[in-house]
C-alpha positions as CSV (number, residue, x, y, z in Angstrom):
1,M,37.5,163.4,45.9
2,S,39.6,164.4,42.7
3,R,42.0,162.3,40.8
4,I,45.2,161.9,42.3
5,H,47.0,160.4,39.1
6,P,46.1,159.9,35.4
7,A,44.4,157.2,34.0
8,S,47.9,155.2,33.6
9,A,47.7,154.6,37.2
10,L,46.2,151.5,36.7
11,K,49.1,150.0,34.6
12,E,51.1,147.4,36.2
13,R,54.9,147.6,36.8
14,V,57.7,145.2,38.1
15,H,59.5,146.7,41.0
16,H,63.0,147.0,41.3
17,Q,65.4,148.5,43.8
18,V,67.1,151.7,42.7
19,E,70.8,151.0,42.5
20,D,72.2,154.3,41.1
21,V,72.8,156.4,44.2
22,H,73.1,159.6,41.8
23,A,69.6,158.9,40.6
24,P,66.9,161.4,41.9
25,P,64.7,160.3,44.8
26,S,61.7,158.0,44.3
27,V,58.5,159.9,44.8
28,L,55.5,157.7,45.6
29,T,51.8,158.7,46.1
30,V,50.2,156.7,48.9
31,W,46.2,156.7,48.9
32,K,45.2,155.3,52.2
33,R,42.4,153.0,50.6
34,S,42.3,149.5,49.4
35,S,41.8,148.8,45.7
36,M,39.2,146.5,46.7
37,S,36.2,148.7,47.9
38,F,34.7,146.2,50.1
39,Q,32.9,147.6,53.3
40,G,35.0,147.4,56.4
41,T,38.3,147.0,54.6
42,D,41.4,148.8,54.8
43,G,44.6,149.1,52.8
44,F,47.1,151.2,50.5
45,T,47.1,151.6,47.0
46,V,50.5,153.3,45.9
47,F,51.4,155.2,42.6
48,D,54.9,156.2,41.3
49,D,55.7,159.7,39.9
50,R,54.3,158.5,36.5
51,G,50.9,157.6,37.8
52,I,51.6,153.7,37.5
53,L,50.4,151.4,40.4
54,S,53.5,150.4,42.3
55,F,52.1,148.6,45.5
56,R,48.8,147.6,47.1
57,V,47.6,146.3,50.4
58,D,43.8,144.9,50.1
59,N,41.1,143.7,52.1
60,Y,42.0,143.8,55.7
61,S,39.9,144.9,58.9
62,R,41.1,146.9,62.0
63,K,38.0,145.5,64.0
64,S,40.4,142.9,65.6
65,C,43.8,143.0,66.8
66,C,44.5,139.4,65.6
67,V,45.7,140.0,61.7
68,R,45.1,136.3,60.5
69,G,47.6,135.6,57.8
70,G,49.3,138.9,58.4
71,L,49.2,142.1,56.2
72,V,50.4,141.3,52.9
73,L,52.2,144.1,50.6
74,M,51.7,143.2,47.1
75,D,53.3,144.8,43.9
76,G,51.2,146.5,41.5
77,A,50.6,142.9,39.5
78,G,49.4,141.6,42.8
79,R,52.5,139.5,43.6
80,A,53.3,139.1,47.4
81,L,56.3,140.9,48.5
82,L,56.1,140.9,52.4
83,T,53.7,139.6,55.2
84,L,53.7,141.8,58.0
85,K,52.4,140.1,61.6
86,P,52.4,141.8,65.1
87,Q,54.5,140.0,67.7
88,M,52.7,137.6,70.2
89,L,53.2,138.8,73.9
90,S,55.0,141.9,72.7
91,L,56.1,144.2,75.8
92,Q,56.2,147.0,73.1
93,D,53.8,147.4,70.0
94,Q,56.1,145.2,67.7
95,W,55.5,143.8,64.2
96,N,57.8,141.4,62.2
97,A,58.1,141.4,58.4
98,Y,58.5,138.3,56.4
99,R,59.4,137.7,52.6
100,G,56.6,136.6,50.5
101,E,53.0,135.6,51.0
102,H,52.8,133.0,53.9
103,G,55.1,134.7,56.2
104,Y,57.5,132.7,58.5
105,G,57.8,128.9,57.8
106,K,59.5,126.5,60.2
107,N,62.2,128.7,61.3
108,P,60.9,132.3,61.7
109,K,63.9,133.8,63.0
110,S,65.8,133.2,59.8
111,S,63.2,134.3,57.5
112,R,62.5,137.5,59.3
113,V,63.2,140.7,57.1
114,F,62.8,143.0,59.8
115,T,61.2,143.8,63.5
116,M,59.7,147.3,63.9
117,K,59.1,148.5,67.6
118,S,57.1,151.6,68.7
119,G,58.7,154.2,70.5
120,S,56.3,153.6,73.6
121,N,57.8,152.0,76.8
122,L,56.3,149.9,79.7
123,F,55.0,152.6,81.3
124,G,53.1,154.2,78.5
125,S,55.7,157.5,77.8
126,R,57.0,158.2,74.5
127,N,60.1,160.0,73.0
128,K,58.1,162.6,71.3
129,S,60.9,162.6,68.6
130,E,61.1,159.0,67.8
131,A,57.8,157.2,66.6
132,A,59.6,153.4,66.1
133,E,62.7,151.5,65.5
134,V,63.7,149.3,62.9
135,F,66.1,145.8,63.5
136,M,66.8,144.3,60.2
137,G,66.5,140.6,60.7
138,G,65.4,141.3,64.2
139,P,66.7,142.9,67.5
140,S,70.5,142.1,68.0
141,S,72.7,141.9,70.9
142,N,73.9,145.5,71.0
143,N,70.2,146.4,70.7
144,T,71.1,149.2,68.0
145,P,68.4,150.1,65.4
146,D,69.3,149.9,61.7
147,F,66.6,152.7,61.0
148,R,64.6,155.2,63.3
149,I,61.4,157.0,62.5
150,E,61.1,160.5,63.8
151,G,58.1,162.6,63.8
152,C,54.5,161.9,63.6
153,F,52.9,159.5,61.1
154,G,49.4,160.2,62.0
155,R,49.9,163.9,61.1
156,R,52.0,162.5,58.0
157,N,54.9,164.4,58.8
158,C,57.9,161.9,59.7
159,K,61.5,160.8,58.5
160,I,63.3,157.9,58.4
161,R,67.0,157.6,59.1
162,D,69.6,154.9,59.1
163,R,71.7,154.0,62.0
164,S,74.1,156.9,60.8
165,G,71.5,159.5,61.0
166,E,71.5,159.8,56.9
167,L,67.7,160.5,55.9
168,V,66.4,157.6,54.0
169,A,62.8,158.7,53.4
170,T,60.0,161.3,54.0
171,V,56.5,161.2,54.6
172,S,54.6,164.3,54.2
173,R,50.9,165.5,53.1
174,K,50.6,165.3,49.5
175,R,50.5,168.9,48.0
176,V,48.6,169.6,44.9
177,N,50.0,173.1,44.7
178,N,51.6,176.0,46.8
179,S,48.4,176.3,48.4
180,V,46.4,173.2,48.4
181,L,47.1,170.2,50.7
182,L,45.0,167.0,50.3
183,E,43.6,165.3,53.5
184,N,45.7,162.6,55.4
185,D,44.3,159.6,53.3
186,V,46.5,160.7,50.4
187,F,50.2,161.6,51.4
188,S,53.8,161.4,49.9
189,L,56.5,159.1,50.3
190,V,60.0,160.1,49.1
191,V,62.6,157.5,49.1
192,Q,66.1,158.5,48.6
193,P,68.2,156.8,45.9
194,G,69.8,153.4,46.7
195,F,67.0,152.1,49.4
196,D,64.6,149.2,48.7
197,L,61.1,150.8,48.1
198,E,59.3,147.6,49.0
199,L,61.1,147.6,52.6
200,I,60.1,151.4,53.0
201,M,56.8,150.8,52.1
202,G,56.7,147.9,54.6
203,F,57.7,150.5,57.3
204,V,54.9,152.6,56.4
205,M,52.3,149.6,56.9
206,V,53.5,149.2,60.3
207,L,53.6,152.6,61.1
208,D,50.2,153.0,59.9
209,R,49.1,150.1,62.4
210,I,51.0,151.5,65.5
211,S,50.6,155.1,64.8
212,G,48.3,157.0,67.6
213,K,47.4,153.8,69.3
214,R,47.6,153.7,73.2
215,F,50.3,150.8,74.0
216,T,48.8,147.5,75.0
217,P,50.7,144.3,74.7
218,I,49.7,142.3,71.6
219,L,48.4,138.7,72.2
220,C,48.2,137.5,68.9
221,S,50.4,136.8,66.1
């Protein structure tokens, strides 16, 4: 395929959260390919709008539902940011995110960053406008999600909104120009200022795992 970014794409950068709410949105290009090109692996390579490597997810397989050690989101330098694990005996397609490389420790609830649940329920139906719900730190007693994902991630057409309905981020097909769209393995992730890029990328990783899958309870962690 044609180059999606200039040669500077392989430069490292340290990820930081945008704090200036008046800044422009962060535009990331997500390549649905591991930077490690071993056969049978999957992953992501993510560039910012200058073509600098921002995030990577390397070397995991889809052949088994059990993701031993979890999926690890790294920054461009290879430092682990988040570990994502499927929920054991989940009644929905549910994943949990933990800070760092090794996932949860002795107290998984206290170290959990977020939980994402698919829009499917026990009877296999789905709210067509809602792909998933996100609970920061895990589901609470009032069961109100902190973020909602609308649309279809598989078609690279979805929006992430906070609990007030404010737009947080969008996923869309990567456009080269007014007439040319790239295939689904390269897409744009636009994150509004003030939101944590690594957190939103963690949402994308889980969406990739649950998107388009027929619901079955997950029996592994």
